[in-house]
C-alpha positions in Angstrom: -52.8 -11.8 -2.9 -51.4 -15.3 -4.4 -51.4 -18.5 -2.3 -47.5 -18.6 -2.3 -47.5 -14.9 -0.7 -50.1 -15.9 1.5 -47.7 -19.1 3.0 -44.8 -16.8 3.5 -46.6 -14.4 5.4 -48.2 -17.3 7.6 -44.6 -18.8 8.4 -43.1 -15.3 9.0 -46.2 -14.8 11.5 -45.3 -18.1 13.2 -42.2 -17.3 13.5 -42.7 -14.2 15.5 -45.1 -16.1 17.2 -42.9 -18.5 18.3 -40.3 -15.8 19.6 -42.6 -14.1 21.6 -43.2 -17.3 23.3 -39.9 -18.4 24.2 -39.2 -14.9 25.5 -42.0 -14.9 27.4 -41.5 -18.3 28.7 -37.5 -17.6 29.3 -38.9 -14.1 31.2 -41.3 -15.9 33.7 -38.6 -18.5 34.3 -36.4 -15.7 35.7 -39.0 -13.9 37.5 -41.4 -16.2 38.7 -42.0 -18.8 41.8 -44.8 -21.2 41.3 -46.3 -22.4 44.8 -48.2 -25.4 44.9 -50.9 -23.6 46.8 -51.9 -21.8 43.4 -49.8 -18.6 44.1 -47.0 -17.0 42.3 -44.3 -14.9 43.9 -43.4 -12.2 41.0 -39.8 -10.4 40.6 -41.4 -7.5 38.7 -37.7 -6.2 37.7 -36.7 -8.6 34.7 -40.4 -7.8 33.2 -40.0 -4.0 33.4 -36.5 -4.7 32.1 -37.6 -6.6 29.4 -38.9 -5.2 25.9 -42.7 -3.9 26.9 -44.6 -6.6 24.6 -42.8 -9.5 26.5 -43.2 -7.6 29.9 -47.1 -7.4 29.5 -47.0 -10.6 27.9 -45.5 -12.3 31.1 -47.9 -10.5 33.2 -50.8 -11.7 31.9 -49.8 -14.9 32.0 -49.4 -15.0 35.5 -52.8 -13.7 35.8 -54.3 -15.8 33.7 -52.6 -19.0 35.1 -53.6 -17.9 38.5 -56.9 -16.4 38.4 -59.2 -19.1 37.3 -60.7 -17.2 34.6 -61.4 -18.7 31.2 -60.1 -15.4 29.3 -57.3 -13.5 30.2 -57.3 -9.9 31.3 -58.1 -7.5 28.5 -55.3 -5.5 27.5 -56.3 -2.1 28.4 -56.4 -3.1 31.8 -53.5 -5.1 31.7 -51.4 -2.1 30.5 -52.8 0.2 33.3 -51.9 -2.5 35.5 -48.1 -2.8 34.1 -47.6 0.9 34.5 -49.1 1.3 37.7 -46.4 -1.4 39.0 -43.8 0.6 37.3 -44.7 3.5 39.5 -43.1 3.8 43.1 -46.5 4.0 44.9 -48.2 0.8 43.6 -50.2 -0.6 46.5 -52.0 -3.3 45.1 -54.9 -4.1 42.7 -57.0 -6.9 41.4 -57.3 -8.2 38.4 -58.6 -11.1 36.3 -59.8 -13.2 39.4 -56.6 -12.1 41.1 -55.1 -10.1 43.9 -51.7 -8.6 43.1 -49.8 -7.6 46.2 -46.2 -5.9 46.9 -44.2 -7.9 49.5 -40.6 -7.1 50.3 -39.4 -5.9 46.7 -41.4 -8.9 45.0 -45.6 -8.9 44.0 -47.8 -11.5 45.4 -50.5 -12.9 42.9 -53.1 -15.0 44.4 -56.3 -15.6 43.6 -58.9 -13.6 44.9 -61.3 -14.5 47.7 -64.5 -13.0 46.8 -64.5 -15.0 43.1 -64.0 -18.3 44.7 -67.4 -19.4 44.7 -67.8 -22.8 43.5 -68.6 -25.7 45.4 -68.2 -29.4 44.1 -69.6 -32.7 45.6 -66.8 -35.2 45.7 -67.3 -39.1 46.6 -64.5 -41.3 47.9 -62.5 -42.8 45.0 -63.5 -39.8 43.0 -61.8 -36.5 41.6 -62.9 -33.0 40.9 -61.7 -29.7 39.0 -62.0 -27.1 41.6 -62.0 -23.3 40.5 -60.0 -24.3 37.5 -57.2 -24.4 39.6 -56.8 -27.8 41.7 -57.4 -31.3 40.8 -58.6 -32.8 44.3 -59.0 -36.3 44.7 -60.5 -38.3 47.7 -59.3 -41.6 49.0 -61.6 -45.0 48.4 -62.8 -46.4 51.6 -65.8 -45.9 53.8 -67.6 -42.4 54.2 -69.5 -40.1 52.4 -69.7 -37.6 50.0 -68.1 -34.3 50.7 -68.0 -30.8 49.6 -65.3 -29.4 48.1 -65.2 -25.8 49.0 -63.3 -22.5 49.6 -61.3 -22.6 53.0 -62.4 -18.7 54.1 -61.5 -17.1 57.0 -63.6 -19.4 59.3 -62.3 -22.4 57.9 -58.6 -20.6 58.5 -59.8 -20.1 62.1 -60.6 -23.6 62.5 -57.0 -24.8 61.3 -55.5 -22.6 63.6 -57.4 -23.6 66.8 -56.2 -27.2 66.0 -52.8 -26.7 67.5 -49.7 -24.2 66.9 -48.4 -26.7 64.1 -51.4 -26.1 62.1 -52.1 -23.6 59.6 -48.7 -22.7 57.8 -48.7 -19.2 59.2 -46.4 -18.1 56.2 -48.6 -18.2 53.5 -50.0 -15.0 52.4 -53.6 -14.0 53.9 -55.8 -14.5 50.1 -53.7 -18.2 49.4 -55.0 -19.1 53.0 -58.4 -18.3 52.1 -58.9 -19.8 48.5 -57.5 -23.2 49.1 -59.4 -26.0 48.5 -61.0 -27.3 51.5 -63.3 -30.8 51.9 -66.5 -29.9 53.9 -69.2 -32.7 55.1 -72.4 -32.4 57.8 -69.7 -32.2 60.5 -68.1 -28.9 59.2 -64.5 -28.7 58.0 -63.1 -32.0 57.4 -59.7 -31.4 55.4 -57.5 -29.2 54.0 -54.9 -31.0 52.0 -52.5 -28.3 51.5 -52.4 -27.5 55.3 -52.5 -30.9 56.1 -55.1 -30.8 58.3 -57.6 -33.4 58.9 -60.4 -33.4 61.5 -59.9 -36.3 64.3 -61.9 -39.4 62.6 -62.1 -38.1 59.5 -61.5 -41.3 57.9 -60.2 -41.1 54.2 -57.2 -39.1 52.7 -57.0 -36.2 50.5 -54.9 -34.9 47.5 -55.2 -31.5 46.2 -53.0 -30.9 43.0 -52.5 -27.1 41.7 -53.4 -28.1 37.8 -54.7 -24.5 36.5 -56.7 -24.1 33.4 -53.7 -22.0 31.6 -50.4 -22.8 32.1 -47.5 -20.5 32.8 -45.3 -21.4 30.7 -44.0 -24.5 28.5 -44.8 -28.1 29.8 -43.8 -28.4 32.7 -42.6 -25.2 35.0 -40.4 -25.2 38.3 -42.7 -25.4 41.5 -40.9 -23.8 44.3 -42.0 -25.1 48.0 -41.9 -27.9 50.2 -45.3 -28.2 50.5 -47.2 -31.5 48.7 -50.9 -30.8 49.2 -51.4 -34.3 50.7 -52.8 -35.6 54.0 
């Protein structure tokens, strides 16, 4: 095959790829709400009504952007999940480091708690990228290093016991357990997304959702009133 023919094929492939990306981005914008705690609320109806390739691509992008994995799920697994969601008896699945759960006509896509094991040291004035999902920054000031690790059930109970207004009760269970938390020698120090800071803990912290795989486009709307700052 000569060079002009190869160049023509490359241009056509690029056009097709761009069309798929544009269609997927439009579908995601219609169907997905992004929350700064690192989870998605997905309306499956637009995905199921779209051409199958676009619906599958949108579903895979949701999982890749939420699960913290370096690679997206395999095509066969994604196709099985897509078919299950299209059925009337979908009760939830795990795939690609995510839990996909039905909630009131929508799907909650959240990080799978059992997969969140990373523990990173963070010093005052520093920043770490934790679980391939969050940029966690600790303000400069007096105090020693902390460990950034998952909040977990134990940490969640500590936050709840701090007072009736603590804990953001409306968050789905797997989301609460997989939030980034700051720990030190005295236990749980802070949870930025929940506005929790242990009395006497001297430093403020910020945890911003920064997934390794973006959902779609250079910027995607975030739906929430929580800012992840304490």
